[in-house]
C-alpha positions as CSV (number, residue, x, y, z in Angstrom):
1,M,100.4,109.0,111.2
2,S,104.1,109.3,111.7
3,D,106.1,110.5,108.5
4,L,109.4,108.9,110.2
5,L,110.5,105.3,109.7
6,Q,112.3,104.0,112.5
7,C,114.3,101.0,112.5
8,I,114.6,99.7,116.2
9,S,118.0,97.3,116.3
10,P,117.0,94.2,118.0
11,V,120.3,94.0,119.2
12,D,119.6,96.5,122.3
13,G,116.4,98.1,121.4
14,S,118.1,101.5,120.0
15,I,116.9,103.2,117.2
16,Y,119.4,102.4,114.5
17,V,118.1,104.0,111.0
18,E,115.4,106.9,110.5
19,R,114.4,108.2,107.2
20,P,111.5,110.6,106.2
21,L,108.5,108.4,104.6
22,A,107.7,109.4,101.2
23,S,104.7,111.4,100.3
24,A,101.8,110.5,97.8
25,V,103.4,112.9,95.7
26,D,106.9,111.4,95.9
27,V,105.1,107.7,94.9
28,D,103.7,109.6,91.6
29,R,107.1,111.2,91.1
30,A,108.5,108.0,91.4
31,V,106.5,106.3,88.9
32,E,106.3,109.0,86.2
33,K,110.0,108.6,86.3
34,A,110.2,104.8,85.9
35,V,108.0,105.0,83.0
36,R,110.0,107.5,81.5
37,A,113.2,105.8,82.2
38,Q,111.7,102.1,81.2
39,K,111.1,103.4,77.8
40,K,114.5,103.8,77.2
41,W,115.8,101.1,79.0
42,L,114.0,98.4,76.8
43,H,115.6,99.5,73.8
44,I,119.0,98.6,75.4
45,P,120.4,95.5,74.1
46,L,119.8,92.6,76.4
47,A,123.7,91.7,76.6
48,E,124.3,95.0,78.0
49,R,121.6,95.1,80.1
50,Q,123.1,91.7,81.4
51,Q,126.4,93.2,81.8
52,L,125.1,96.2,83.9
53,I,123.7,93.9,86.4
54,H,126.7,91.8,86.5
55,C,128.9,94.7,87.5
56,A,126.2,95.6,90.5
57,I,126.7,92.3,91.6
58,D,130.2,92.5,91.8
59,I,130.0,95.7,93.9
60,F,127.6,94.0,96.2
61,A,130.0,91.0,96.6
62,S,132.7,93.7,97.1
63,Q,130.8,95.1,100.2
64,A,129.8,91.8,101.9
65,D,131.6,92.7,105.4
66,D,129.9,96.3,105.7
67,I,126.4,94.5,104.8
68,A,126.8,91.7,107.1
69,A,127.1,94.4,110.1
70,E,124.2,96.2,108.6
71,L,122.4,93.1,108.6
72,S,122.9,92.2,112.2
73,W,121.7,95.9,113.5
74,Q,118.9,96.2,111.5
75,M,117.4,92.3,111.8
76,G,119.6,90.7,113.9
77,R,121.5,88.3,112.3
78,P,124.7,87.2,113.4
79,I,127.4,88.9,111.7
80,S,129.5,85.9,111.3
81,Q,126.2,84.4,108.9
82,G,125.6,87.8,107.1
83,P,128.4,87.4,104.3
84,G,126.3,84.1,103.5
85,E,123.5,86.1,102.1
86,I,125.4,88.0,99.6
87,T,126.7,84.7,98.6
88,G,123.6,83.2,97.8
89,L,122.4,86.8,96.3
90,E,125.6,86.3,93.8
91,E,124.0,82.5,92.9
92,R,120.7,83.3,92.4
93,A,121.5,86.7,90.3
94,R,124.3,85.4,88.1
95,Y,122.2,82.6,87.4
96,M,119.0,84.6,86.4
97,I,121.3,87.0,84.4
98,D,122.7,84.4,82.6
99,I,120.1,82.2,81.1
100,A,117.8,85.3,80.2
101,A,118.8,85.1,76.6
102,D,117.2,81.6,76.7
103,A,114.3,82.6,78.8
104,L,113.4,85.9,76.7
105,A,113.8,84.2,73.1
106,N,111.0,84.5,70.8
107,Y,108.9,81.0,70.3
108,R,108.7,80.3,66.6
109,P,105.6,77.6,65.8
110,A,106.0,75.3,63.0
111,K,107.1,77.5,59.5
112,K,104.2,78.5,57.5
113,A,104.4,79.3,53.7
114,G,104.4,83.3,53.1
115,F,104.4,83.6,56.8
116,E,106.6,84.8,59.6
117,L,105.1,83.8,62.9
118,Y,106.6,84.2,66.4
119,I,105.6,85.0,70.0
120,A,108.0,87.5,71.7
121,R,108.4,87.9,75.4
122,E,108.2,91.7,75.9
123,P,108.7,94.1,79.4
124,I,105.7,94.7,81.3
125,G,107.0,98.1,82.2
126,V,106.9,99.7,85.7
127,V,107.3,96.8,88.4
128,A,106.8,97.1,91.9
129,I,108.5,94.8,94.8
130,I,107.5,94.7,98.4
131,A,110.4,93.0,99.8
132,P,111.0,91.7,103.3
133,W,113.2,91.8,106.2
134,N,114.0,88.4,107.0
135,Y,116.5,87.7,104.0
136,P,116.4,91.2,102.7
137,Y,118.9,90.5,99.9
138,L,118.0,87.3,98.9
139,T,114.2,87.4,98.6
140,A,114.3,90.9,96.5
141,V,117.0,89.6,94.1
142,N,114.6,86.8,93.0
143,S,112.3,89.3,91.5
144,I,114.5,92.6,91.0
145,V,116.8,91.0,88.8
146,P,114.8,89.3,86.2
147,A,112.7,92.3,86.4
148,L,115.5,94.7,85.1
149,V,117.4,92.0,82.9
150,A,113.8,91.9,81.1
151,G,114.0,95.6,80.4
152,N,111.3,97.0,83.4
153,A,111.7,99.7,85.4
154,V,111.9,99.3,89.1
155,V,110.4,100.6,92.1
156,L,111.5,98.7,95.5
157,K,110.0,99.4,99.1
158,H,111.5,97.5,101.6
159,A,110.6,96.6,104.8
160,S,110.8,99.1,107.6
161,Q,113.0,97.2,109.6
162,T,115.6,96.5,106.5
163,P,115.8,100.5,104.7
164,L,119.2,100.6,104.2
165,C,118.8,97.5,102.3
166,A,116.8,99.3,100.0
167,E,119.5,102.3,99.6
168,R,122.3,99.9,99.3
169,F,120.5,98.4,96.1
170,A,119.9,101.6,94.7
171,S,123.6,102.6,95.4
172,V,125.4,99.7,93.9
173,F,122.8,99.9,90.8
174,A,123.8,103.5,90.4
175,E,127.5,102.6,91.0
176,A,127.3,100.1,88.3
177,G,125.9,102.6,85.4
178,L,122.3,102.0,85.6
179,P,120.5,104.9,83.7
180,D,118.6,107.0,86.4
181,G,115.0,106.0,87.1
182,V,115.6,102.3,86.1
183,F,115.9,101.3,89.9
184,Q,114.5,103.4,92.6
185,Y,113.2,102.7,96.2
186,L,110.9,104.5,98.4
187,H,110.2,104.2,102.4
188,L,106.5,103.9,102.6
189,S,103.8,103.8,105.0
190,H,101.3,100.8,104.3
191,Q,98.8,103.5,102.6
192,N,101.5,104.7,100.5
193,A,102.8,101.7,99.6
194,E,99.1,100.5,98.7
195,R,98.9,103.8,96.6
196,L,102.1,102.5,94.7
197,M,100.8,99.1,93.9
198,G,97.2,100.4,92.8
199,D,98.9,102.9,90.4
200,P,97.3,102.4,87.3
201,R,101.1,102.9,85.6
202,V,102.2,99.7,87.5
203,G,102.2,96.4,85.6
204,F,103.1,93.9,88.2
205,V,103.4,93.8,92.1
206,N,105.9,91.2,93.7
207,F,105.4,90.9,97.1
208,T,106.8,88.8,99.8
209,G,105.0,88.8,103.4
210,S,102.3,87.6,105.5
211,V,98.8,86.0,104.4
212,A,96.9,89.2,105.5
213,A,99.2,91.6,103.9
214,G,98.8,89.3,100.8
215,H,95.1,89.8,100.6
216,K,95.7,93.9,101.0
217,V,97.8,93.7,98.1
218,Q,94.9,91.8,96.0
219,R,92.6,94.8,97.2
220,A,95.2,97.4,96.2
221,I,95.6,95.9,92.6
222,S,91.7,95.3,92.4
223,E,91.0,98.1,89.9
224,K,93.3,97.0,87.4
225,F,94.0,93.6,85.1
226,I,97.5,93.1,86.4
227,A,98.9,90.0,88.1
228,A,100.5,89.9,91.4
229,G,103.2,87.4,92.7
230,L,102.7,86.3,96.5
231,E,104.9,84.5,98.6
232,L,103.0,84.7,101.8
233,G,105.0,82.1,104.2
234,G,105.3,78.5,105.2
235,K,105.0,75.6,107.9
236,D,107.3,73.2,106.2
237,P,107.4,69.8,107.2
238,A,109.9,67.0,106.9
239,Y,109.5,63.6,107.2
240,V,112.3,60.8,108.5
241,R,112.0,57.5,107.3
242,E,113.0,54.7,108.6
243,D,115.8,54.1,106.1
244,A,117.1,57.4,106.6
245,D,120.4,58.5,107.1
246,L,120.1,59.3,111.0
247,D,122.9,61.6,111.3
248,H,122.9,63.2,107.8
249,A,119.2,63.9,109.0
250,V,119.6,65.2,112.5
251,E,122.4,67.8,111.2
252,N,120.7,69.3,108.8
253,L,117.4,69.3,110.0
254,V,118.7,70.8,113.7
255,D,120.1,73.5,110.8
256,G,117.0,74.0,108.8
257,A,114.9,74.9,112.0
258,F,117.4,76.8,113.8
259,Y,119.4,79.0,111.2
260,N,118.5,82.9,111.3
261,S,116.6,82.0,114.7
262,G,114.0,79.7,112.5
263,Q,112.8,83.1,110.5
264,S,112.6,81.6,107.2
265,C,109.6,81.3,105.0
266,C,111.1,77.6,104.1
267,G,112.8,76.6,107.4
268,I,111.8,73.5,109.0
269,E,108.8,74.0,111.6
270,R,107.7,70.5,112.0
271,I,109.3,67.1,112.2
272,Y,107.7,63.9,111.5
273,V,109.8,60.5,112.4
274,H,109.3,56.8,111.8
275,E,108.4,55.5,115.3
276,S,111.7,53.1,114.7
277,L,113.8,56.1,114.5
278,Y,111.6,58.4,116.7
279,K,113.6,57.7,120.3
280,V,117.4,58.0,118.8
281,F,116.3,60.7,116.6
282,V,114.8,63.2,119.0
283,E,117.8,62.5,121.6
284,R,120.5,63.5,119.1
285,F,118.6,66.3,117.9
286,V,118.3,67.8,121.3
287,A,121.8,67.4,121.7
288,L,123.1,69.0,119.1
289,T,121.0,71.7,119.4
290,Q,122.1,72.3,123.2
291,D,125.7,72.1,121.7
292,S,125.8,74.0,118.7
293,Y,124.2,77.4,119.7
294,V,125.5,80.5,121.4
295,L,122.8,82.7,121.5
296,G,123.8,86.4,122.4
297,N,124.6,89.8,120.6
298,P,124.8,89.3,116.8
299,T,127.5,91.8,116.1
300,D,129.9,89.1,118.3
301,P,131.6,86.7,116.1
302,A,130.8,84.0,118.4
303,T,127.1,84.2,118.2
304,N,125.5,81.9,115.9
305,L,121.9,82.4,117.1
306,G,120.7,85.9,117.4
307,P,117.7,87.7,118.3
308,L,114.4,87.9,116.9
309,V,113.4,90.6,115.0
310,N,111.3,92.0,117.8
311,I,110.0,91.8,120.9
312,R,106.6,91.3,119.4
313,A,107.9,88.4,117.2
314,A,109.8,86.4,120.4
315,E,106.4,86.7,122.4
316,F,104.3,85.1,119.6
317,V,106.6,82.4,119.7
318,R,106.9,82.1,123.5
319,G,102.8,82.0,123.4
320,Q,102.7,79.6,120.8
321,I,105.0,77.2,123.3
322,S,103.5,78.0,126.4
323,E,99.9,77.0,125.0
324,A,101.5,73.6,123.6
325,L,102.9,73.2,127.0
326,E,99.5,73.3,128.6
327,A,97.8,71.2,126.3
328,G,100.6,68.4,127.2
329,A,103.6,69.1,125.2
330,S,107.3,68.5,126.6
331,A,109.8,70.9,126.2
332,L,113.4,69.1,125.8
333,I,115.7,72.2,125.7
334,D,116.5,73.7,129.4
335,E,116.7,77.0,128.4
336,T,118.9,78.2,131.6
337,L,121.7,76.9,129.2
338,F,120.9,80.0,127.0
339,A,121.6,82.9,129.5
340,A,120.7,85.6,127.2
341,S,117.3,84.3,126.9
342,K,115.0,86.4,128.8
343,Q,111.2,87.3,128.9
344,G,110.6,90.9,127.4
345,T,113.3,90.6,124.7
346,P,113.7,89.6,121.4
347,Y,116.4,87.0,122.6
348,L,114.7,83.5,122.6
349,A,116.3,80.3,123.6
350,P,115.7,77.5,120.6
351,Q,113.2,74.8,121.8
352,V,111.8,71.3,120.5
353,L,108.8,70.1,121.7
354,V,107.1,66.4,121.7
355,N,103.9,65.3,123.0
356,V,102.7,67.5,120.2
357,N,99.4,67.3,118.1
358,H,97.8,69.5,115.4
359,S,95.1,70.5,117.8
360,M,98.4,72.7,118.9
361,R,99.0,75.8,117.3
362,V,102.7,75.5,117.1
363,M,102.1,72.5,114.5
364,T,99.7,74.4,112.4
365,E,100.6,78.4,112.6
366,E,103.4,79.6,111.0
367,S,106.2,80.3,114.0
368,F,108.8,82.2,112.4
369,G,111.4,81.3,115.3
370,P,113.4,79.1,116.9
371,V,110.9,76.4,118.0
372,V,109.9,72.8,116.1
373,G,107.6,70.2,117.2
374,I,108.4,66.4,116.6
375,M,105.8,63.7,116.1
376,S,106.1,60.0,115.8
377,V,104.4,58.3,112.8
378,S,103.8,54.8,111.9
379,S,104.1,55.0,107.6
380,D,104.5,56.7,104.9
381,K,100.8,57.5,104.6
382,E,100.7,58.8,108.0
383,A,103.5,61.0,107.6
384,I,101.9,62.3,104.3
385,T,98.5,63.2,105.9
386,L,100.3,65.0,108.3
387,M,102.3,66.6,106.1
388,N,99.5,67.9,104.1
389,D,97.5,69.0,106.9
390,S,98.4,72.9,106.4
391,E,97.2,75.9,105.2
392,F,100.6,76.7,103.7
393,G,102.3,74.7,100.9
394,L,105.7,76.0,100.2
395,C,108.5,73.3,100.5
396,A,108.4,69.8,102.3
397,S,111.5,67.3,102.8
398,V,111.6,63.7,102.9
399,W,114.8,62.0,104.5
400,T,115.4,58.5,102.9
401,R,117.9,56.0,101.0
402,D,115.2,55.2,98.5
403,S,114.9,57.9,95.7
404,E,112.0,56.2,94.4
405,A,109.9,56.1,97.3
406,A,110.8,60.0,97.5
407,K,109.3,60.6,94.7
408,T,106.4,58.8,95.1
409,I,106.1,60.7,98.6
410,G,106.5,63.6,96.7
411,E,103.7,63.2,94.2
412,S,101.4,63.0,97.1
413,V,102.5,66.2,99.5
414,E,100.8,69.3,98.5
415,T,103.8,71.7,98.2
416,G,105.9,73.8,96.0
417,T,108.8,72.6,96.4
418,F,109.7,68.8,97.6
419,F,113.0,67.8,98.8
420,M,115.1,64.5,99.5
421,N,117.7,64.6,102.1
422,R,118.1,68.7,101.9
423,C,116.1,71.5,102.9
424,D,115.9,75.2,103.3
425,Y,117.5,76.1,99.9
426,L,116.7,77.6,96.9
427,D,118.3,76.3,93.7
428,P,118.0,79.1,91.2
429,A,117.4,76.7,88.2
430,L,114.3,75.8,90.0
431,A,110.9,77.5,90.1
432,W,110.3,78.8,93.4
433,T,106.4,78.6,94.0
434,G,103.8,77.7,96.2
435,L,100.4,76.7,96.6
436,K,97.4,77.2,99.3
437,D,97.8,79.9,101.3
438,T,101.8,80.2,100.3
439,G,100.4,82.4,97.8
440,R,100.7,82.5,94.0
441,G,103.3,83.1,91.0
442,C,106.9,82.1,90.7
443,S,110.1,83.3,91.0
444,L,113.7,82.0,89.9
445,S,114.4,79.7,86.9
446,L,113.1,80.3,83.2
447,Y,109.9,80.4,84.4
448,G,110.7,83.3,86.6
449,Y,111.0,85.5,83.8
450,Q,107.3,84.8,82.7
451,A,105.9,87.2,85.4
452,M,108.3,90.0,84.4
453,T,106.9,89.6,80.7
454,R,104.2,89.8,78.5
455,L,103.2,87.8,75.4
456,K,103.0,89.7,72.1
457,S,102.5,87.5,68.8
458,Y,103.5,88.5,65.7
459,H,101.7,87.5,62.4
460,L,103.8,88.8,59.7
461,R,102.6,88.0,56.1
462,T,105.6,88.0,53.9
463,Q,104.6,87.0,50.5
464,I,101.4,89.1,48.8
């Protein structure tokens, strides 16, 4: 096993970052350091912790241009879109910081003569966070900020594709004045990542990644009684009702399907359109896709569709498309319109498939790339059945002018977040959660602090 991390850039296949991997001894030292630091950090007043994290976010925001360039080289996002991730990070972080007093406030039941009774939320201790590469700051901040604000210490293991993100987190937290050891990162092999999660001094694990890796997380913590937050992907459906605003639906669903080259767990991966709108919806969807995107080198400001993260990911999507075509699907995007799209590279043209059905992998298996299948449906009932025919339950959306109908449909769709006339967005005021193979747990909102704290009941007799 190599003891060196290499980030291979999807831009040109070069080695962009090399770092030594931490050893088992390094893991032990980092956790011990976190334990010591957290015992002091939890006694720093909440308002001071909030101020320090706000300061760190200010520093992040000031570095948006540098971050955008690093993201392009690490994971292939167009440089023009990089600053948007920092804008999103700011929104989520500041919201979570600002609600902390309410989220962490003691709960006091009805008064009882001679007693003071309350339930406190106290920090867990050391939180291990395993973050992905596709939105490396947005996904990580969901758990890093509430963990730190609540009084925990954090040890972050970022994806090997985005090691500089972990280092930048550490840099800005240090510049903001966080005490040494409260936030640390480790570049880890899979074996030592499991060692970190299984360490008895780690009190909570937050993981974002694949279903298979989620099962490994559960095994890694199986010898101790702790929880894990698991966000394991999605196959998000959209349903365009016959009363939808067609222009609005097309514009937003094209963006929802192809932004970040489709590499989003809450991106649109399958669309069901009422038969009365199906033909015109597909025509407009294809036209907008062909007219809107420039596939190419993500460091070029003119590019708005970058490569997938690596050749393997692109070949996976190509395989789904090829199998669907062999089974009778039709591809509506002329790939030759996107000259950069080439076999054997991570550069892949966006694709729209019709004549698809749920016997095809592209309609049931997470693609995580720039492809979407569109099916015609005859009723809300048929749409709901197809939307629920998935191993995942992260997000779903309906496009309609009828909010009451949307609510009724939402009550029947198996999903963590249900949208009307919107998709592919996380509002930090709402719980980010899912069901089925999407995983378990919650981040963001008031409820996002629950995973980062434990309850302690205080039963004080004040009169003897």
